[in-house]
Backbone and ligand atoms as CSV (ligand in chain L), in Angstrom:
chain,resi,resn,atom,element,x,y,z
A,1,MET,N,N,107.536,56.496,129.959
A,1,MET,CA,C,106.720,55.738,128.999
A,1,MET,C,C,106.329,56.654,127.841
A,2,ASN,N,N,106.520,56.174,126.624
A,2,ASN,CA,C,106.160,57.059,125.516
A,2,ASN,C,C,104.643,57.155,125.378
A,3,PRO,N,N,104.152,58.297,124.878
A,3,PRO,CA,C,102.703,58.529,124.849
A,3,PRO,C,C,101.947,57.444,124.077
A,4,GLU,N,N,102.551,56.941,122.990
A,4,GLU,CA,C,101.820,55.951,122.192
A,4,GLU,C,C,101.578,54.662,122.989
A,5,LYS,N,N,102.566,54.269,123.807
A,5,LYS,CA,C,102.398,53.064,124.629
A,5,LYS,C,C,101.271,53.278,125.654
A,6,LEU,N,N,101.240,54.479,126.214
A,6,LEU,CA,C,100.183,54.824,127.162
A,6,LEU,C,C,98.810,54.778,126.472
A,7,HIS,N,N,98.723,55.363,125.284
A,7,HIS,CA,C,97.455,55.370,124.549
A,7,HIS,C,C,97.039,53.956,124.144
A,8,GLN,N,N,98.042,53.111,123.881
A,8,GLN,CA,C,97.731,51.712,123.558
A,8,GLN,C,C,97.073,51.030,124.760
A,9,LYS,N,N,97.629,51.246,125.952
A,9,LYS,CA,C,97.064,50.649,127.176
A,9,LYS,C,C,95.635,51.123,127.401
A,10,VAL,N,N,95.420,52.426,127.228
A,10,VAL,CA,C,94.084,52.990,127.437
A,10,VAL,C,C,93.095,52.372,126.443
A,11,TRP,N,N,93.518,52.272,125.188
A,11,TRP,CA,C,92.659,51.666,124.162
A,11,TRP,C,C,92.348,50.203,124.528
A,12,GLU,N,N,93.374,49.459,124.972
A,12,GLU,CA,C,93.175,48.046,125.349
A,12,GLU,C,C,92.154,47.919,126.481
A,13,VAL,N,N,92.305,48.755,127.524
A,13,VAL,CA,C,91.383,48.663,128.673
A,13,VAL,C,C,89.959,48.996,128.228
A,14,CYS,N,N,89.799,50.044,127.444
A,14,CYS,CA,C,88.451,50.443,127.004
A,14,CYS,C,C,87.790,49.328,126.196
A,15,THR,N,N,88.537,48.723,125.261
A,15,THR,CA,C,87.930,47.687,124.422
A,15,THR,C,C,87.721,46.393,125.222
A,16,GLU,N,N,88.693,46.021,126.057
A,16,GLU,CA,C,88.558,44.777,126.835
A,16,GLU,C,C,87.416,44.860,127.839
A,17,CYS,N,N,87.219,46.030,128.445
A,17,CYS,CA,C,86.195,46.168,129.483
A,17,CYS,C,C,84.874,46.699,128.929
A,18,GLY,N,N,84.823,46.949,127.633
A,18,GLY,CA,C,83.586,47.461,127.032
A,18,GLY,C,C,83.225,48.865,127.499
A,19,ILE,N,N,84.243,49.682,127.791
A,19,ILE,CA,C,83.963,51.072,128.207
A,19,ILE,C,C,83.552,51.862,126.971
A,20,LYS,N,N,82.324,52.351,127.002
A,20,LYS,CA,C,81.792,53.120,125.867
A,20,LYS,C,C,81.425,54.534,126.288
A,21,ASP,N,N,81.170,54.685,127.587
A,21,ASP,CA,C,80.725,55.978,128.099
A,21,ASP,C,C,81.617,56.433,129.238
A,22,PHE,N,N,81.695,57.744,129.388
A,22,PHE,CA,C,82.462,58.345,130.485
A,22,PHE,C,C,81.517,59.209,131.298
A,23,PRO,N,N,81.645,59.246,132.613
A,23,PRO,CA,C,82.545,58.454,133.453
A,23,PRO,C,C,82.084,56.989,133.523
A,24,PHE,N,N,83.050,56.081,133.668
A,24,PHE,CA,C,82.735,54.651,133.729
A,24,PHE,C,C,82.916,54.147,135.169
A,25,ASP,N,N,82.476,52.920,135.403
A,25,ASP,CA,C,82.511,52.313,136.739
A,25,ASP,C,C,83.919,51.738,137.004
A,26,CYS,N,N,84.699,52.421,137.848
A,26,CYS,CA,C,86.089,52.017,138.079
A,26,CYS,C,C,86.185,50.677,138.812
A,27,ILE,N,N,85.253,50.417,139.713
A,27,ILE,CA,C,85.303,49.150,140.461
A,27,ILE,C,C,85.019,47.985,139.512
A,28,ALA,N,N,84.077,48.171,138.582
A,28,ALA,CA,C,83.781,47.114,137.598
A,28,ALA,C,C,85.025,46.827,136.748
A,29,VAL,N,N,85.785,47.859,136.415
A,29,VAL,CA,C,86.999,47.665,135.607
A,29,VAL,C,C,88.029,46.853,136.393
A,30,LEU,N,N,88.215,47.189,137.673
A,30,LEU,CA,C,89.154,46.407,138.504
A,30,LEU,C,C,88.698,44.955,138.606
A,31,LYS,N,N,87.391,44.759,138.778
A,31,LYS,CA,C,86.871,43.383,138.884
A,31,LYS,C,C,87.083,42.618,137.588
A,32,HIS,N,N,86.995,43.338,136.457
A,32,HIS,CA,C,87.233,42.701,135.165
A,32,HIS,C,C,88.631,42.074,135.119
A,33,TYR,N,N,89.590,42.719,135.762
A,33,TYR,CA,C,90.967,42.199,135.782
A,33,TYR,C,C,91.210,41.260,136.971
A,34,GLY,N,N,90.119,40.832,137.608
A,34,GLY,CA,C,90.236,39.810,138.646
A,34,GLY,C,C,90.517,40.337,140.041
A,35,PHE,N,N,90.418,41.659,140.229
A,35,PHE,CA,C,90.685,42.218,141.557
A,35,PHE,C,C,89.446,42.137,142.446
A,36,LYS,N,N,89.696,41.889,143.735
A,36,LYS,CA,C,88.664,42.057,144.747
A,36,LYS,C,C,88.874,43.459,145.318
A,37,VAL,N,N,87.788,44.180,145.528
A,37,VAL,CA,C,87.908,45.577,145.955
A,37,VAL,C,C,87.200,45.766,147.292
A,38,PHE,N,N,87.931,46.324,148.248
A,38,PHE,CA,C,87.366,46.568,149.584
A,38,PHE,C,C,87.631,48.018,149.997
A,39,THR,N,N,86.762,48.533,150.845
A,39,THR,CA,C,87.019,49.859,151.421
A,39,THR,C,C,87.911,49.684,152.657
A,40,TYR,N,N,88.525,50.786,153.090
A,40,TYR,CA,C,89.315,50.736,154.322
A,40,TYR,C,C,88.416,50.365,155.506
A,41,GLU,N,N,87.161,50.812,155.457
A,41,GLU,CA,C,86.201,50.480,156.524
A,41,GLU,C,C,86.005,48.967,156.629
A,42,GLN,N,N,85.869,48.332,155.461
A,42,GLN,CA,C,85.702,46.867,155.440
A,42,GLN,C,C,86.954,46.182,155.974
A,43,ALA,N,N,88.122,46.739,155.626
A,43,ALA,CA,C,89.380,46.176,156.127
A,43,ALA,C,C,89.422,46.281,157.654
A,44,ARG,N,N,88.957,47.413,158.159
A,44,ARG,CA,C,88.969,47.619,159.615
A,44,ARG,C,C,88.072,46.577,160.305
A,45,TYR,N,N,86.934,46.289,159.656
A,45,TYR,CA,C,85.989,45.339,160.202
A,45,TYR,C,C,86.537,43.911,160.126
A,46,LEU,N,N,87.172,43.581,158.981
A,46,LEU,CA,C,87.692,42.225,158.770
A,46,LEU,C,C,88.900,41.950,159.662
A,47,ARG,N,N,89.866,42.864,159.616
A,47,ARG,CA,C,91.138,42.684,160.330
A,47,ARG,C,C,91.704,44.043,160.702
A,48,PRO,N,N,91.678,44.407,161.959
A,48,PRO,CA,C,92.218,45.719,162.349
A,48,PRO,C,C,93.670,45.923,161.908
A,49,GLU,N,N,94.478,44.846,161.906
A,49,GLU,CA,C,95.887,45.024,161.532
A,49,GLU,C,C,96.024,45.330,160.032
A,50,LEU,N,N,95.073,44.813,159.242
A,50,LEU,CA,C,95.051,45.094,157.807
A,50,LEU,C,C,94.736,46.576,157.578
A,51,TYR,N,N,93.800,47.064,158.364
A,51,TYR,CA,C,93.431,48.476,158.286
A,51,TYR,C,C,94.638,49.358,158.633
A,52,ALA,N,N,95.352,48.969,159.654
A,52,ALA,CA,C,96.537,49.731,160.072
A,52,ALA,C,C,97.572,49.747,158.943
A,53,LEU,N,N,97.719,48.604,158.271
A,53,LEU,CA,C,98.665,48.511,157.155
A,53,LEU,C,C,98.245,49.454,156.021
A,54,CYS,N,N,96.938,49.420,155.682
A,54,CYS,CA,C,96.420,50.292,154.612
A,54,CYS,C,C,96.718,51.746,154.927
A,55,ARG,N,N,96.404,52.149,156.160
A,55,ARG,CA,C,96.595,53.549,156.561
A,55,ARG,C,C,98.074,53.930,156.502
A,56,ASP,N,N,98.888,52.945,156.823
A,56,ASP,CA,C,100.323,53.141,156.805
A,56,ASP,C,C,100.850,53.359,155.384
A,57,MET,N,N,100.275,52.587,154.448
A,57,MET,CA,C,100.767,52.612,153.068
A,57,MET,C,C,100.313,53.873,152.334
A,58,SER,N,N,99.031,54.234,152.492
A,58,SER,CA,C,98.525,55.375,151.725
A,58,SER,C,C,97.216,55.896,152.305
A,59,ASP,N,N,97.011,57.198,152.173
A,59,ASP,CA,C,95.726,57.792,152.546
A,59,ASP,C,C,94.646,57.446,151.539
A,60,ASP,N,N,95.063,57.079,150.316
A,60,ASP,CA,C,94.112,56.915,149.220
A,60,ASP,C,C,93.708,55.473,148.944
A,61,ALA,N,N,94.699,54.657,148.582
A,61,ALA,CA,C,94.414,53.273,148.200
A,61,ALA,C,C,95.690,52.453,148.284
A,62,PHE,N,N,95.483,51.159,148.337
A,62,PHE,CA,C,96.608,50.251,148.487
A,62,PHE,C,C,96.233,48.956,147.774
A,63,SER,N,N,97.159,48.393,146.986
A,63,SER,CA,C,96.814,47.153,146.285
A,63,SER,C,C,97.941,46.134,146.415
A,64,ASP,N,N,97.549,44.888,146.281
A,64,ASP,CA,C,98.537,43.802,146.236
A,64,ASP,C,C,98.231,43.014,144.974
A,65,LYS,N,N,99.187,43.058,144.025
A,65,LYS,CA,C,98.851,42.451,142.739
A,65,LYS,C,C,99.014,40.934,142.732
A,66,ILE,N,N,99.701,40.376,143.722
A,66,ILE,CA,C,99.779,38.909,143.817
A,66,ILE,C,C,98.434,38.375,144.341
A,67,LEU,N,N,97.961,38.987,145.419
A,67,LEU,CA,C,96.666,38.585,145.983
A,67,LEU,C,C,95.490,39.140,145.176
A,68,LYS,N,N,95.797,40.065,144.299
A,68,LYS,CA,C,94.790,40.756,143.469
A,68,LYS,C,C,93.683,41.358,144.318
A,69,VAL,N,N,94.099,42.226,145.210
A,69,VAL,CA,C,93.135,42.923,146.043
A,69,VAL,C,C,93.491,44.407,146.107
A,70,VAL,N,N,92.434,45.228,146.096
A,70,VAL,CA,C,92.611,46.676,146.211
A,70,VAL,C,C,91.783,47.158,147.401
A,71,PHE,N,N,92.405,47.934,148.261
A,71,PHE,CA,C,91.693,48.599,149.358
A,71,PHE,C,C,91.697,50.097,149.064
A,72,TYR,N,N,90.571,50.750,149.297
A,72,TYR,CA,C,90.558,52.202,149.063
A,72,TYR,C,C,89.836,52.926,150.188
A,73,ASN,N,N,90.259,54.168,150.387
A,73,ASN,CA,C,89.682,54.998,151.441
A,73,ASN,C,C,88.379,55.622,150.943
A,74,ASN,N,N,87.253,55.075,151.427
A,74,ASN,CA,C,85.949,55.534,150.937
A,74,ASN,C,C,85.497,56.845,151.585
A,75,LYS,N,N,86.341,57.383,152.472
A,75,LYS,CA,C,85.979,58.650,153.124
A,75,LYS,C,C,86.379,59.864,152.261
A,76,LEU,N,N,87.099,59.616,151.194
A,76,LEU,CA,C,87.554,60.729,150.347
A,76,LEU,C,C,86.488,61.050,149.296
A,77,CYS,N,N,86.681,62.147,148.570
A,77,CYS,CA,C,85.676,62.503,147.566
A,77,CYS,C,C,85.772,61.516,146.399
A,78,ILE,N,N,84.648,61.355,145.707
A,78,ILE,CA,C,84.535,60.306,144.690
A,78,ILE,C,C,85.560,60.490,143.562
A,79,GLN,N,N,85.850,61.737,143.214
A,79,GLN,CA,C,86.817,61.974,142.125
A,79,GLN,C,C,88.208,61.470,142.519
A,80,ARG,N,N,88.563,61.714,143.752
A,80,ARG,CA,C,89.884,61.264,144.215
A,80,ARG,C,C,89.922,59.735,144.305
A,81,ILE,N,N,88.809,59.140,144.739
A,81,ILE,CA,C,88.738,57.677,144.810
A,81,ILE,C,C,88.906,57.075,143.415
A,82,ARG,N,N,88.174,57.623,142.435
A,82,ARG,CA,C,88.255,57.087,141.070
A,82,ARG,C,C,89.696,57.156,140.546
A,83,PHE,N,N,90.357,58.274,140.817
A,83,PHE,CA,C,91.742,58.431,140.353
A,83,PHE,C,C,92.656,57.394,141.026
A,84,SER,N,N,92.482,57.227,142.342
A,84,SER,CA,C,93.328,56.272,143.076
A,84,SER,C,C,93.119,54.843,142.585
A,85,LEU,N,N,91.854,54.477,142.335
A,85,LEU,CA,C,91.580,53.108,141.877
A,85,LEU,C,C,92.251,52.843,140.531
A,86,MET,N,N,92.188,53.801,139.617
A,86,MET,CA,C,92.804,53.604,138.303
A,86,MET,C,C,94.325,53.714,138.364
A,87,HIS,N,N,94.830,54.465,139.342
A,87,HIS,CA,C,96.276,54.506,139.594
A,87,HIS,C,C,96.758,53.106,139.992
A,88,GLU,N,N,96.014,52.450,140.879
A,88,GLU,CA,C,96.390,51.093,141.310
A,88,GLU,C,C,96.320,50.125,140.129
A,89,LEU,N,N,95.282,50.256,139.291
A,89,LEU,CA,C,95.188,49.403,138.094
A,89,LEU,C,C,96.390,49.654,137.181
A,90,GLY,N,N,96.811,50.894,137.099
A,90,GLY,CA,C,97.978,51.248,136.292
A,90,GLY,C,C,99.223,50.491,136.724
A,91,HIS,N,N,99.489,50.453,138.018
A,91,HIS,CA,C,100.652,49.696,138.516
A,91,HIS,C,C,100.595,48.245,138.032
A,92,PHE,N,N,99.403,47.674,138.067
A,92,PHE,CA,C,99.232,46.266,137.668
A,92,PHE,C,C,99.435,46.091,136.159
A,93,LEU,N,N,98.733,46.883,135.365
A,93,LEU,CA,C,98.781,46.688,133.910
A,93,LEU,C,C,100.124,47.103,133.295
A,94,LEU,N,N,100.827,47.996,133.971
A,94,LEU,CA,C,102.130,48.422,133.448
A,94,LEU,C,C,103.261,47.535,133.984
A,95,GLY,N,N,102.875,46.533,134.769
A,95,GLY,CA,C,103.858,45.546,135.230
A,95,GLY,C,C,104.882,46.098,136.208
A,96,HIS,N,N,104.493,47.069,137.014
A,96,HIS,CA,C,105.441,47.644,137.974
A,96,HIS,C,C,105.779,46.646,139.081
A,97,GLU,N,N,107.063,46.477,139.312
A,97,GLU,CA,C,107.509,45.520,140.334
A,97,GLU,C,C,107.884,46.230,141.634
A,98,THR,N,N,108.376,47.449,141.485
A,98,THR,CA,C,108.896,48.145,142.668
A,98,THR,C,C,108.265,49.530,142.779
A,99,GLU,N,N,108.471,50.147,143.931
A,99,GLU,CA,C,108.003,51.518,144.115
A,99,GLU,C,C,109.106,52.464,143.704
A,100,SER,N,N,108.794,53.369,142.812
A,100,SER,CA,C,109.773,54.388,142.433
A,100,SER,C,C,108.997,55.608,141.970
A,101,ARG,N,N,109.683,56.736,141.934
A,101,ARG,CA,C,109.019,57.957,141.513
A,101,ARG,C,C,108.532,57.819,140.070
A,102,GLU,N,N,109.339,57.144,139.252
A,102,GLU,CA,C,108.979,56.963,137.844
A,102,GLU,C,C,107.693,56.125,137.713
A,103,ASN,N,N,107.621,55.025,138.482
A,103,ASN,CA,C,106.425,54.184,138.441
A,103,ASN,C,C,105.195,54.943,138.933
A,104,GLU,N,N,105.376,55.771,139.968
A,104,GLU,CA,C,104.240,56.562,140.468
A,104,GLU,C,C,103.733,57.516,139.395
A,105,SER,N,N,104.658,58.171,138.688
A,105,SER,CA,C,104.181,59.135,137.688
A,105,SER,C,C,103.598,58.408,136.476
A,106,GLU,N,N,104.101,57.205,136.164
A,106,GLU,CA,C,103.476,56.414,135.081
A,106,GLU,C,C,102.057,56.005,135.451
A,107,ALA,N,N,101.870,55.556,136.698
A,107,ALA,CA,C,100.528,55.141,137.144
A,107,ALA,C,C,99.575,56.340,137.159
A,108,ASP,N,N,100.095,57.517,137.527
A,108,ASP,CA,C,99.280,58.745,137.487
A,108,ASP,C,C,98.879,59.086,136.051
A,109,ALA,N,N,99.846,58.993,135.144
A,109,ALA,CA,C,99.563,59.307,133.736
A,109,ALA,C,C,98.538,58.330,133.168
A,110,PHE,N,N,98.669,57.057,133.542
A,110,PHE,CA,C,97.714,56.050,133.092
A,110,PHE,C,C,96.311,56.386,133.599
A,111,ALA,N,N,96.197,56.674,134.909
A,111,ALA,CA,C,94.890,56.979,135.509
A,111,ALA,C,C,94.255,58.189,134.828
A,112,ALA,N,N,95.037,59.249,134.637
A,112,ALA,CA,C,94.494,60.475,134.031
A,112,ALA,C,C,94.015,60.210,132.606
A,113,ASN,N,N,94.824,59.467,131.837
A,113,ASN,CA,C,94.469,59.207,130.444
A,113,ASN,C,C,93.311,58.246,130.276
A,114,LEU,N,N,93.161,57.330,131.235
A,114,LEU,CA,C,92.032,56.396,131.141
A,114,LEU,C,C,90.735,57.096,131.565
A,115,LEU,N,N,90.799,57.852,132.643
A,115,LEU,CA,C,89.590,58.517,133.144
A,115,LEU,C,C,89.112,59.610,132.190
A,116,ALA,N,N,90.062,60.284,131.549
A,116,ALA,CA,C,89.715,61.376,130.629
A,116,ALA,C,C,90.707,61.376,129.470
A,117,PRO,N,N,90.479,60.496,128.464
A,117,PRO,CA,C,91.450,60.390,127.365
A,117,PRO,C,C,91.606,61.717,126.607
A,118,GLU,N,N,92.868,62.039,126.364
A,118,GLU,CA,C,93.171,63.303,125.688
A,118,GLU,C,C,92.516,63.363,124.294
A,119,ALA,N,N,92.484,62.218,123.603
A,119,ALA,CA,C,91.886,62.189,122.260
A,119,ALA,C,C,90.414,62.605,122.321
A,120,LEU,N,N,89.733,62.158,123.363
A,120,LEU,CA,C,88.310,62.463,123.535
A,120,LEU,C,C,88.113,63.944,123.855
A,121,ILE,N,N,89.027,64.487,124.634
A,121,ILE,CA,C,88.958,65.909,125.001
A,121,ILE,C,C,89.114,66.783,123.763
A,122,LYS,N,N,90.043,66.372,122.902
A,122,LYS,CA,C,90.241,67.109,121.652
A,122,LYS,C,C,89.036,66.925,120.728
A,123,TYR,N,N,88.605,65.682,120.610
A,123,TYR,CA,C,87.517,65.354,119.682
A,123,TYR,C,C,86.228,66.078,120.068
A,124,GLN,N,N,85.946,66.110,121.374
A,124,GLN,CA,C,84.711,66.734,121.858
A,124,GLN,C,C,84.880,68.229,122.092
A,125,ASN,N,N,86.119,68.703,121.850
A,125,ASN,CA,C,86.359,70.138,121.925
A,125,ASN,C,C,86.123,70.761,123.304
A,126,PHE,N,N,86.606,70.093,124.346
A,126,PHE,CA,C,86.510,70.669,125.690
A,126,PHE,C,C,87.557,71.775,125.820
A,127,HIS,N,N,87.122,72.891,126.401
A,127,HIS,CA,C,88.038,74.027,126.490
A,127,HIS,C,C,88.311,74.512,127.898
A,128,SER,N,N,87.610,73.917,128.896
A,128,SER,CA,C,87.848,74.424,130.258
A,128,SER,C,C,87.949,73.273,131.249
A,129,ALA,N,N,88.718,73.522,132.302
A,129,ALA,CA,C,88.891,72.496,133.328
A,129,ALA,C,C,87.559,72.131,134.004
A,130,PRO,N,N,86.673,73.103,134.343
A,130,PRO,CA,C,85.404,72.710,134.965
A,130,PRO,C,C,84.553,71.787,134.078
A,131,SER,N,N,84.564,72.033,132.754
A,131,SER,CA,C,83.749,71.175,131.882
A,131,SER,C,C,84.357,69.770,131.805
A,132,ILE,N,N,85.671,69.667,131.799
A,132,ILE,CA,C,86.329,68.348,131.787
A,132,ILE,C,C,86.058,67.635,133.110
A,133,SER,N,N,86.166,68.384,134.199
A,133,SER,CA,C,85.944,67.812,135.524
A,133,SER,C,C,84.533,67.252,135.658
A,134,SER,N,N,83.524,67.996,135.209
A,134,SER,CA,C,82.162,67.504,135.419
A,134,SER,C,C,81.795,66.412,134.415
A,135,TYR,N,N,82.292,66.501,133.194
A,135,TYR,CA,C,81.956,65.465,132.197
A,135,TYR,C,C,82.574,64.112,132.566
A,136,PHE,N,N,83.849,64.120,132.960
A,136,PHE,CA,C,84.559,62.859,133.217
A,136,PHE,C,C,84.547,62.447,134.688
A,137,ASP,N,N,83.966,63.292,135.546
A,137,ASP,CA,C,83.945,63.040,136.992
A,137,ASP,C,C,85.368,62.854,137.556
A,138,ILE,N,N,86.208,63.831,137.231
A,138,ILE,CA,C,87.554,63.879,137.810
A,138,ILE,C,C,87.685,65.207,138.561
A,139,SER,N,N,88.687,65.308,139.410
A,139,SER,CA,C,88.831,66.523,140.214
A,139,SER,C,C,89.225,67.712,139.330
A,140,ILE,N,N,88.951,68.905,139.843
A,140,ILE,CA,C,89.352,70.122,139.127
A,140,ILE,C,C,90.873,70.152,138.969
A,141,ALA,N,N,91.579,69.685,139.991
A,141,ALA,CA,C,93.053,69.680,139.926
A,141,ALA,C,C,93.528,68.789,138.775
A,142,ALA,N,N,92.926,67.587,138.656
A,142,ALA,CA,C,93.308,66.667,137.571
A,142,ALA,C,C,92.934,67.274,136.217
A,143,ALA,N,N,91.762,67.904,136.153
A,143,ALA,CA,C,91.312,68.519,134.893
A,143,ALA,C,C,92.248,69.671,134.494
A,144,ASN,N,N,92.669,70.446,135.476
A,144,ASN,CA,C,93.603,71.543,135.210
A,144,ASN,C,C,94.915,71.020,134.655
A,145,HIS,N,N,95.367,69.936,135.231
A,145,HIS,CA,C,96.608,69.301,134.806
A,145,HIS,C,C,96.502,68.876,133.331
A,146,ILE,N,N,95.364,68.279,132.988
A,146,ILE,CA,C,95.134,67.824,131.610
A,146,ILE,C,C,95.088,69.026,130.666
A,147,MET,N,N,94.391,70.088,131.090
A,147,MET,CA,C,94.306,71.298,130.260
A,147,MET,C,C,95.694,71.870,129.987
A,148,MET,N,N,96.515,71.908,131.056
A,148,MET,CA,C,97.855,72.442,130.907
A,148,MET,C,C,98.661,71.616,129.913
A,149,ARG,N,N,98.513,70.302,130.017
A,149,ARG,CA,C,99.274,69.406,129.135
A,149,ARG,C,C,98.825,69.576,127.683
A,150,THR,N,N,97.505,69.646,127.463
A,150,THR,CA,C,97.035,69.747,126.077
A,150,THR,C,C,97.403,71.103,125.480
A,151,ARG,N,N,97.433,72.156,126.321
A,151,ARG,CA,C,97.845,73.474,125.810
A,151,ARG,C,C,99.328,73.483,125.479
A,152,TYR,N,N,100.079,72.773,126.318
A,152,TYR,CA,C,101.529,72.725,126.143
A,152,TYR,C,C,101.883,72.063,124.814
A,153,ARG,N,N,101.083,71.018,124.497
A,153,ARG,CA,C,101.306,70.355,123.205
A,153,ARG,C,C,100.608,71.175,122.129
A,154,SER,N,N,101.214,72.244,121.691
A,154,SER,CA,C,100.534,73.134,120.753
A,154,SER,C,C,100.258,72.393,119.432
A,155,PHE,N,N,101.180,71.517,119.071
A,155,PHE,CA,C,100.934,70.737,117.867
A,155,PHE,C,C,100.448,69.356,118.279
A,156,TRP,N,N,99.153,69.163,118.222
A,156,TRP,CA,C,98.590,67.890,118.659
A,156,TRP,C,C,98.209,67.059,117.452
A,157,TYR,N,N,98.581,65.807,117.487
A,157,TYR,CA,C,98.272,64.906,116.386
A,157,TYR,C,C,97.880,63.563,116.975
A,158,PRO,N,N,96.683,63.047,116.640
A,158,PRO,CA,C,96.324,61.757,117.237
A,158,PRO,C,C,97.261,60.657,116.744
A,159,ASP,N,N,97.731,59.790,117.644
A,159,ASP,CA,C,98.536,58.654,117.180
A,159,ASP,C,C,97.599,57.491,116.843
A,160,LYS,N,N,98.214,56.369,116.436
A,160,LYS,CA,C,97.438,55.216,115.967
A,160,LYS,C,C,96.400,54.757,116.998
A,161,TYR,N,N,96.809,54.726,118.280
A,161,TYR,CA,C,95.905,54.185,119.304
A,161,TYR,C,C,94.849,55.200,119.739
A,162,GLU,N,N,95.167,56.482,119.645
A,162,GLU,CA,C,94.125,57.492,119.890
A,162,GLU,C,C,93.073,57.404,118.783
A,163,ALA,N,N,93.536,57.187,117.555
A,163,ALA,CA,C,92.618,57.046,116.433
A,163,ALA,C,C,91.730,55.820,116.621
A,164,LYS,N,N,92.347,54.708,117.056
A,164,LYS,CA,C,91.582,53.473,117.277
A,164,LYS,C,C,90.543,53.681,118.383
A,165,LEU,N,N,90.934,54.423,119.418
A,165,LEU,CA,C,90.006,54.679,120.523
A,165,LEU,C,C,88.803,55.492,120.040
A,166,LEU,N,N,89.072,56.536,119.262
A,166,LEU,CA,C,87.967,57.357,118.751
A,166,LEU,C,C,87.065,56.536,117.832
A,167,ALA,N,N,87.662,55.691,116.994
A,167,ALA,CA,C,86.868,54.855,116.086
A,167,ALA,C,C,86.010,53.865,116.873
A,168,TYR,N,N,86.554,53.389,117.999
A,168,TYR,CA,C,85.810,52.455,118.860
A,168,TYR,C,C,84.652,53.167,119.572
A,169,LEU,N,N,84.930,54.383,120.064
A,169,LEU,CA,C,83.908,55.118,120.821
A,169,LEU,C,C,82.834,55.727,119.915
A,170,TYR,N,N,83.225,56.062,118.696
A,170,TYR,CA,C,82.277,56.709,117.771
A,170,TYR,C,C,82.209,55.914,116.468
A,171,PRO,N,N,81.664,54.679,116.527
A,171,PRO,CA,C,81.718,53.809,115.342
A,171,PRO,C,C,80.937,54.363,114.139
A,172,ALA,N,N,79.927,55.192,114.415
A,172,ALA,CA,C,79.113,55.666,113.301
A,172,ALA,C,C,79.511,57.070,112.848
A,173,SER,N,N,80.638,57.566,113.359
A,173,SER,CA,C,81.006,58.950,113.067
A,173,SER,C,C,81.473,59.129,111.630
A,174,SER,N,N,80.910,60.136,111.000
A,174,SER,CA,C,81.339,60.443,109.632
A,174,SER,C,C,82.680,61.175,109.640
A,175,LYS,N,N,83.147,61.540,110.843
A,175,LYS,CA,C,84.429,62.261,110.938
A,175,LYS,C,C,85.619,61.304,110.962
A,176,ILE,N,N,85.335,59.992,111.017
A,176,ILE,CA,C,86.422,59.015,111.079
A,176,ILE,C,C,86.373,58.152,109.820
A,177,GLN,N,N,87.461,58.153,109.066
A,177,GLN,CA,C,87.496,57.361,107.831
A,177,GLN,C,C,88.512,56.242,107.943
A,178,SER,N,N,88.126,55.064,107.415
A,178,SER,CA,C,89.086,53.955,107.386
A,178,SER,C,C,89.186,53.378,105.980
A,179,ASP,N,N,90.250,52.606,105.770
A,179,ASP,CA,C,90.396,51.978,104.448
A,179,ASP,C,C,89.695,50.617,104.457
A,180,LYS,N,N,89.857,49.858,103.367
A,180,LYS,CA,C,89.126,48.588,103.225
A,180,LYS,C,C,89.457,47.597,104.333
A,181,SER,N,N,90.697,47.633,104.832
A,181,SER,CA,C,91.091,46.662,105.856
A,181,SER,C,C,90.685,47.118,107.264
A,182,GLY,N,N,90.015,48.265,107.365
A,182,GLY,CA,C,89.569,48.737,108.671
A,182,GLY,C,C,90.569,49.654,109.366
A,183,MET,N,N,91.717,49.887,108.743
A,183,MET,CA,C,92.703,50.804,109.322
A,183,MET,C,C,92.201,52.238,109.193
A,184,ILE,N,N,92.313,52.987,110.306
A,184,ILE,CA,C,91.834,54.363,110.284
A,184,ILE,C,C,92.824,55.229,109.501
A,185,THR,N,N,92.293,55.967,108.548
A,185,THR,CA,C,93.177,56.755,107.690
A,185,THR,C,C,93.106,58.252,107.983
A,186,CYS,N,N,91.942,58.692,108.480
A,186,CYS,CA,C,91.770,60.135,108.671
A,186,CYS,C,C,90.721,60.419,109.751
A,187,ILE,N,N,90.982,61.422,110.567
A,187,ILE,CA,C,90.017,61.855,111.576
A,187,ILE,C,C,89.855,63.368,111.461
A,188,LYS,N,N,88.596,63.807,111.515
A,188,LYS,CA,C,88.347,65.251,111.467
A,188,LYS,C,C,88.009,65.725,112.875
A,189,ILE,N,N,88.803,66.636,113.405
A,189,ILE,CA,C,88.548,67.203,114.723
A,189,ILE,C,C,88.442,68.711,114.560
A,190,GLY,N,N,87.281,69.261,114.944
A,190,GLY,CA,C,87.033,70.673,114.655
A,190,GLY,C,C,87.015,70.825,113.143
A,191,SER,N,N,87.814,71.731,112.623
A,191,SER,CA,C,87.812,71.904,111.170
A,191,SER,C,C,89.084,71.309,110.547
A,192,THR,N,N,89.843,70.564,111.372
A,192,THR,CA,C,91.118,70.033,110.879
A,192,THR,C,C,91.008,68.540,110.577
A,193,HIS,N,N,91.556,68.145,109.437
A,193,HIS,CA,C,91.643,66.715,109.114
A,193,HIS,C,C,93.010,66.202,109.536
A,194,TYR,N,N,93.032,65.129,110.296
A,194,TYR,CA,C,94.304,64.517,110.711
A,194,TYR,C,C,94.475,63.204,109.967
A,195,LEU,N,N,95.530,63.108,109.197
A,195,LEU,CA,C,95.817,61.853,108.504
A,195,LEU,C,C,96.553,60.939,109.476
A,196,ILE,N,N,96.118,59.706,109.550
A,196,ILE,CA,C,96.743,58.758,110.468
A,196,ILE,C,C,97.628,57.826,109.652
A,197,ASN,N,N,98.878,57.721,110.015
A,197,ASN,CA,C,99.697,56.737,109.301
A,197,ASN,C,C,100.133,55.608,110.215
A,198,GLY,N,N,100.128,54.448,109.642
A,198,GLY,CA,C,100.575,53.238,110.334
A,198,GLY,C,C,99.590,52.777,111.344
L,1,ZN,ZN,ZN,101.252,54.245,143.313
């Protein structure tokens, strides 16, 4: 999946669900898309065979997009739970029909970018994995992964949807300029001005 498509999805979810602050309520976001959310414990109580199926499918979470239900393992740490829940939402919103390595990595990329958008990390000038982990309530491992990716992209330039996300999250920011039609034309991050085209 190209990065701009991923950033478009993240922008859509944030605006549709009214996400303004991070960390946000992942269960509320799933409910917004019509999902019922249960813990593995609840599954065990409701139907032991359902619990066995969940455990069989994944240690983390399991979803059925036809029935629109998500089960998650509430015994894990909260950061891992949040990542798993947004991974499951990713499968749904990206229209994944089958299980494949490619779909798994797309759902992972979606979860990471939604929980801690790269544009926000750049805009807020986060420089360390521990600060990203505690601000966004994601695991140190996930934060490290994000740090590695942002360092790897030595030339970083916000795309149209990253710009839209920043304009949505910081509506009163003097660092974001738009033209008469509301299109974002320029964003200032640190001491650099980024011109946005298209
Ligand atoms: Zn998956």
